[in-house]
N, C-alpha and C positions, 0 to 999 in steps of 0.2 A: 451428447458426448461430454464426458466429464473432463475437466481441465486437470492436468497433472498438478500435484502438490507444489512442485517447484514453480511452475508457471503461475499458479494461483498466488503464491507468496510474492512473486515478482510483481504481479499486477496490483496486489493489495498494498505492497510497500510503496510502489510508485505513486499510488493515489493517496496513501497515508501521508507522504511527504508534502503533497499538495494541500491536504486538509490541515496539516500542522501549520503550514505557512498561511493558509487562507481558510480559517475555521468558519467563516460566513459564506463560503462558496457552497451553495446548496446542491449543485450537481455533483461536486466532488464528495461531499458528505454522503449523499445518496448512493453514489458508486462504492464508496468505502463500506457502507453498511451492507451492500449486496455481497461484497467480497468477504466481509466478516461472517455473514450468514453461510456462504459457501464453505468457508474454512471449517466452521463448526459442524454443519450438517453433513457435508460430503467427506470430511477428513478428520472429524473429531478433535479439532484444534480451536478451543474457545478464546485463548488469550496469548497470541504470539508476543514474545518479548523482543524488542529491537534495541540493538546497540550500534553505534557508528564510530568509526575512527577516521583518519585522514583519507583513507583509500577505499574502505569497504563498509557496507552495512551487514550486520549479522542478525539473523532471526533465530531465536531459540524457541523450539516447540517441544511439547510433550505429546506423544501419540502412542497409544497402547502401552502406557507405562514406561516408554523409552524416551530419553532426551536426544534431540538432534539439533544441530546448528546448520543453517543454510547461510550462504554468504553471496553477496552481490556487489559488484563494483559501483561506487558512488556515481560515476559518470553515467552509467546506464540507468540507475534509479532516478537521478535528478534531471533527466532530460526533459520531462514534462514540466516541472516547476521552472526550469531554466527558460524554456520556451514561453511560458506564461509571463515570466519576468521581462523577457526581451520584447514581447509584443502584448502588453496587458490589454490594449484596446480590442484585441481579438478574443479575449476571455472574460467578457463582462459577466458579472454575476446577476442572475435574475432570481432574486429571493421569492420565496412563496409569499403570497399576499394573504 
């Protein structure tokens, strides 16, 4: 079953925020790479552009020659990184050896 584009962008952005905060987190990087691949292969979106303000994240995508902006509340997107920051001992990075 293919994930809807909106769901995929939500998941991609949530993990991107984690990767941006924790670039050495190998699990997060691997997960983001998987979502990057799904965006490109299933939806033809190779490079979503992200903007953020005090309240929302905005993702600009080009698909089939058309521009569209998706928006997500910051509190929904940042829930994962907030949880990691609250309990970092539960999210230890296990780098590839």
